[in-house]
Each structure stands twice: as structure tokens, then as C-alpha cells.
C-alpha positions as CSV (number, residue, x, y, z in Angstrom):
1,M,0.0,0.0,0.0
2,L,1.5,3.3,-1.0
3,L,-0.7,5.7,0.9
4,Q,-3.0,4.8,3.8
5,L,-5.2,7.1,5.9
6,D,-6.3,5.3,9.0
7,R,-9.3,6.9,10.7
8,V,-8.0,10.4,10.3
9,D,-9.6,13.3,12.3
10,K,-9.0,17.0,11.9
11,I,-10.8,19.5,14.2
12,F,-10.8,23.3,14.0
13,G,-12.1,25.0,17.0
14,G,-14.5,22.2,17.9
15,L,-15.6,21.7,14.3
16,H,-14.9,18.3,12.8
17,A,-13.6,19.1,9.4
18,V,-12.6,15.5,8.9
19,R,-14.0,12.6,10.9
20,G,-12.6,9.1,10.9
21,V,-11.7,9.0,7.2
22,S,-9.8,5.9,6.0
23,V,-8.4,5.7,2.5
24,Q,-6.1,3.3,0.8
25,V,-4.2,4.1,-2.4
26,Q,-2.3,1.4,-4.3
27,K,0.9,2.1,-6.1
28,G,0.3,3.0,-9.7
29,E,-3.3,4.1,-9.2
30,I,-5.1,7.2,-10.5
31,F,-7.4,7.8,-7.5
32,G,-10.1,10.3,-7.1
33,L,-11.1,12.1,-3.9
34,I,-14.4,14.0,-4.5
35,G,-17.2,15.7,-2.6
36,P,-19.2,18.9,-2.5
37,N,-17.6,22.2,-1.5
38,G,-16.6,22.1,2.2
39,A,-16.5,18.3,2.3
40,G,-12.9,18.2,3.7
41,K,-11.0,17.2,0.6
42,T,-8.3,19.9,0.7
43,T,-8.1,19.5,4.5
44,L,-7.2,15.8,3.8
45,F,-4.5,16.9,1.4
46,N,-3.1,19.3,4.0
47,V,-3.0,16.5,6.6
48,I,-1.2,14.2,4.2
49,T,1.4,16.8,3.3
50,G,2.1,18.0,6.8
51,V,0.4,21.4,6.6
52,Y,-1.9,20.2,9.4
53,R,-1.2,17.6,12.1
54,P,-4.0,15.1,12.4
55,D,-6.0,15.2,15.6
56,G,-6.7,11.5,15.4
57,G,-5.6,8.6,13.3
58,R,-2.5,8.1,11.2
59,V,-1.1,8.8,7.7
60,L,1.1,6.0,6.4
61,F,3.3,6.3,3.3
62,N,5.1,3.2,2.1
63,G,4.2,1.7,5.4
64,Q,5.8,4.5,7.5
65,D,3.8,6.7,9.8
66,I,4.3,10.3,8.5
67,S,1.6,11.9,10.7
68,G,2.8,15.3,11.8
69,H,6.0,15.3,9.8
70,S,7.0,18.7,8.3
71,P,5.9,19.5,4.8
72,A,9.6,19.7,3.7
73,K,10.3,16.2,5.1
74,I,7.2,14.8,3.5
75,A,8.0,16.4,0.1
76,A,11.6,15.1,0.3
77,G,10.2,11.6,1.1
78,G,8.3,11.4,-2.2
79,I,5.0,13.2,-2.0
80,G,4.4,16.2,-4.3
81,R,1.3,18.4,-4.6
82,T,-0.4,21.3,-6.3
83,F,-2.7,23.7,-4.6
84,Q,-6.4,24.8,-5.0
85,N,-5.2,28.4,-5.2
86,I,-2.3,28.7,-7.7
87,R,1.1,29.3,-6.0
88,L,3.6,30.3,-8.6
89,F,6.5,32.8,-8.6
90,R,4.5,35.1,-10.9
91,S,7.4,37.4,-11.9
92,M,9.7,34.4,-12.9
93,T,9.6,32.5,-16.2
94,A,7.8,29.2,-16.5
95,E,11.2,27.5,-16.8
96,Q,12.5,29.2,-13.7
97,N,9.4,28.2,-11.7
98,V,10.1,24.5,-12.5
99,M,13.9,24.8,-12.0
100,V,13.5,26.4,-8.5
101,A,11.8,23.2,-7.3
102,G,14.9,21.2,-8.2
103,H,17.3,22.8,-5.7
104,R,17.8,19.5,-3.8
105,L,19.0,17.9,-7.1
106,H,21.7,20.6,-7.6
107,G,25.0,19.0,-6.8
108,A,27.1,22.2,-6.7
109,G,27.8,23.8,-3.4
110,V,27.6,27.5,-2.4
111,L,31.3,28.1,-3.3
112,S,30.9,26.6,-6.7
113,T,27.8,28.7,-7.3
114,V,29.5,31.9,-6.2
115,L,32.6,31.2,-8.4
116,R,30.4,30.0,-11.3
117,T,32.6,26.9,-11.7
118,A,32.3,24.3,-14.5
119,R,30.5,21.9,-12.0
120,Q,28.0,24.6,-11.2
121,A,27.4,25.2,-14.9
122,S,26.9,21.5,-15.5
123,C,24.4,21.2,-12.7
124,E,22.5,24.2,-13.9
125,Q,22.3,22.8,-17.4
126,A,21.0,19.5,-16.0
127,L,18.3,21.2,-14.1
128,R,17.3,23.3,-17.1
129,Q,17.1,20.2,-19.3
130,R,14.9,18.4,-16.7
131,A,12.6,21.4,-16.4
132,Y,12.3,21.6,-20.2
133,E,11.4,17.9,-20.5
134,L,8.6,18.4,-17.9
135,L,7.3,21.5,-19.6
136,E,7.3,19.7,-22.9
137,A,5.4,16.8,-21.5
138,L,2.7,19.1,-20.2
139,G,2.4,21.1,-23.4
140,L,4.3,24.2,-22.1
141,A,7.6,24.0,-23.9
142,A,6.8,26.9,-26.2
143,Q,6.0,29.1,-23.1
144,A,9.2,28.2,-21.2
145,G,10.5,31.7,-21.4
146,D,7.2,33.4,-20.7
147,I,6.5,35.2,-17.3
148,A,4.4,32.8,-15.2
149,G,1.9,35.5,-14.2
150,S,1.2,36.2,-17.9
151,L,0.2,32.7,-18.8
152,P,-3.5,31.7,-19.2
153,Y,-5.1,30.2,-16.1
154,G,-5.1,26.7,-17.5
155,S,-1.4,26.9,-18.4
156,Q,-0.6,28.1,-14.9
157,R,-2.3,25.0,-13.5
158,R,-0.2,22.7,-15.7
159,L,2.9,24.7,-14.7
160,E,2.2,23.9,-11.1
161,I,2.1,20.2,-12.0
162,A,5.5,20.4,-13.8
163,R,7.0,22.1,-10.8
164,A,5.6,19.4,-8.5
165,L,7.2,16.7,-10.7
166,M,10.7,18.3,-10.5
167,L,11.6,16.2,-7.4
168,S,10.3,12.9,-9.0
169,P,7.7,12.2,-6.4
170,Q,6.2,8.7,-6.0
171,L,2.8,10.2,-5.1
172,L,1.3,13.4,-6.7
173,L,-1.7,15.1,-5.1
174,L,-3.5,17.3,-7.6
175,D,-5.9,19.8,-6.1
176,E,-8.5,20.9,-8.7
177,P,-6.0,20.8,-11.7
178,A,-8.8,21.3,-14.2
179,A,-10.2,24.5,-12.6
180,G,-10.4,27.3,-15.2
181,M,-9.7,25.0,-18.1
182,N,-12.0,24.7,-21.2
183,S,-13.2,21.3,-22.4
184,H,-10.2,20.9,-24.8
185,E,-7.7,21.7,-22.1
186,A,-9.4,19.3,-19.7
187,R,-9.2,16.5,-22.2
188,E,-5.5,17.3,-22.7
189,L,-5.1,17.2,-18.9
190,E,-6.6,13.7,-18.8
191,T,-4.0,12.5,-21.3
192,Q,-1.2,14.2,-19.3
193,I,-2.4,12.6,-16.0
194,R,-2.3,9.1,-17.6
195,W,1.2,9.9,-19.0
196,L,2.4,10.7,-15.5
197,R,1.3,7.3,-14.3
198,D,2.2,5.2,-17.4
199,Q,5.5,6.9,-18.3
200,L,6.8,8.3,-15.0
201,G,5.3,5.7,-12.7
202,V,3.7,8.4,-10.5
203,T,0.7,7.5,-8.4
204,V,-1.9,10.3,-8.7
205,V,-4.6,11.3,-6.2
206,L,-7.0,13.8,-7.8
207,V,-9.3,16.3,-6.1
208,E,-11.5,17.7,-8.8
209,H,-15.0,19.2,-9.3
210,N,-15.0,18.5,-13.1
211,M,-16.8,15.1,-13.0
212,S,-16.1,14.4,-16.7
213,V,-12.3,14.4,-15.8
214,V,-12.8,12.4,-12.7
215,M,-15.0,9.7,-14.3
216,S,-12.7,9.5,-17.3
217,V,-9.3,9.2,-15.7
218,C,-9.8,7.8,-12.2
219,E,-9.8,4.0,-11.6
220,R,-11.2,4.3,-8.0
221,I,-13.0,7.1,-6.3
222,H,-13.5,8.0,-2.6
223,V,-16.4,10.4,-1.8
224,V,-16.5,12.6,1.4
225,D,-19.3,14.9,2.6
226,H,-19.2,17.0,5.7
227,G,-15.8,15.4,6.6
228,E,-17.0,11.8,6.5
229,T,-16.8,9.0,4.0
230,I,-20.1,8.3,2.2
231,A,-18.9,6.1,-0.7
232,N,-16.0,4.5,-2.5
233,G,-15.5,2.3,-5.5
234,S,-15.2,2.4,-9.3
235,P,-16.6,5.3,-11.3
236,A,-19.6,3.2,-12.4
237,V,-20.4,2.4,-8.7
238,I,-20.0,6.0,-7.6
239,K,-22.2,7.4,-10.4
240,A,-25.1,5.2,-9.2
241,D,-24.7,5.6,-5.5
242,P,-27.8,7.3,-4.0
243,K,-25.7,8.9,-1.2
244,V,-23.4,10.6,-3.7
245,L,-26.4,11.8,-5.8
246,A,-27.9,13.2,-2.6
247,A,-24.7,15.0,-1.6
248,Y,-24.3,16.7,-5.0
249,L,-27.9,17.2,-6.0
250,G,-29.9,17.3,-2.8
251,Q,-31.9,14.6,-1.2
252,D,-35.2,15.4,-3.0
253,T,-33.5,15.6,-6.4
254,A,-31.7,12.3,-5.8
255,E,-34.9,10.5,-4.8
256,A,-36.8,11.9,-7.8
257,G,-34.0,10.7,-10.1
């Protein structure tokens, strides 16, 4: 089991944002985590990545308990993520945004960097090449030299994914990557997510409100509402689950359907 949430709780001022949620993600899966607004999806991502410490339960990654570890330690251990609200260095180029995430891969020391030695130049070139490969894979190679803040919203979303991949994570958490994308961009995103899994071997957990993307690309889906699990299973099972229909459409609408 690559990722396991074992009865995770998160409480804010007496409010149970997440209550006893258990999730299991197998290596190599494209896994969906869905639910209405305020269901606790991003809170779960923040617990997994160390932004929040769980108030109950455990988070296991590769069998190791990472509950309460720092975000930096969790990222270095193999978990990457994007954010619901885009967090780019807006005045830097797309290429620079991706390269900056590879600082741990830079083999040159401070002295080499100051003196601009041949070793430093070689490391810099390796980082630039890796960044370009990721930008190319995500359809952003032609925009590598563009200022990140000037890119269309959908391109900024894909740029965040490229940056998250710079440290070669085993697990990538994507928080609403299709937000702001048109239907053509969303279909391209589906292809790119499959490429991440099939070509890079990255396991993907996807939080997304675009149900077309979720149902097309995810192999298993876990549904939360008001911080609790209400369903899990294949896309076909989830689409027919009355609790899921009630959560998204309202009880009366679900019953009428």
C-alpha cells in the first residue's frame, strides 16, 4: 500500500472538518477524492502533506507513519502536490518556476555557485534540461521563457504540475487541476495525468469538481461529505450511489431521479 489514511480526524475550534476517514491508495493508481464544497478534501491533502497535524488517526506512506512530519520532510520523502489556489512565482519565467523546485538535485555547493565553476554550470544545465522535459510533457515548452503570471489560467495549472514533478515524487496530489480549463484543455489534462502514471510511474490522487475528468481518468473514487466518507468504489459504482447523488444534487432531487 503506497498511501493509507487510518481513521484520520481533523478538528478546527470544535468543528470536525474530517471525521474518521480511512483511505487506501495502491501504487500506480489514479485515484479520485471528491465531494461537495466544504467536504474536507483539501483538508485531507493538507494533513497528508504535513500542513496540518491530524487530531486523530494516522497517515502512512510506504508503510511508514508520517503523521505530523514537516511539509519539507514529506516532500523530500516522495509526496508532491499542487494547490487549490495557484502558488507560482509570478514574476519568474515558466522555466525558472520549475527549476527552482529542483534545488535539492543541484550537486554544486555554495562556493561553486558563487565562483560559477564548471561543476555549477553543468548542474544548472541538467536542471534546465529536466525542467524543459517536464514543460514539454505538459504542453508548455513553447511558453518556457514566458513570465508565469502572464500565462493563461489553465497553463498556470499545468505549470504547477510540472514544478511538483521536479523532485520525481512517487505520489502526486492534484488539487483541482482542471479548474479554469476549457473542455479541450481538460481532455489534454486527462492525457497528461495518464502519462504521469504510465511513463513516469507516478501514483496520482486527484481532487476535482470536473466530474467528466474524474470519471474518465480515475480508476477508484472515494467520496466525502461533511468530513465523512459516504462512498468509495469504481466510477460506475459512484455514479449510481444514492448517497453521492444526494450529496451533490440534494436529497429530494436524488430521490426523484
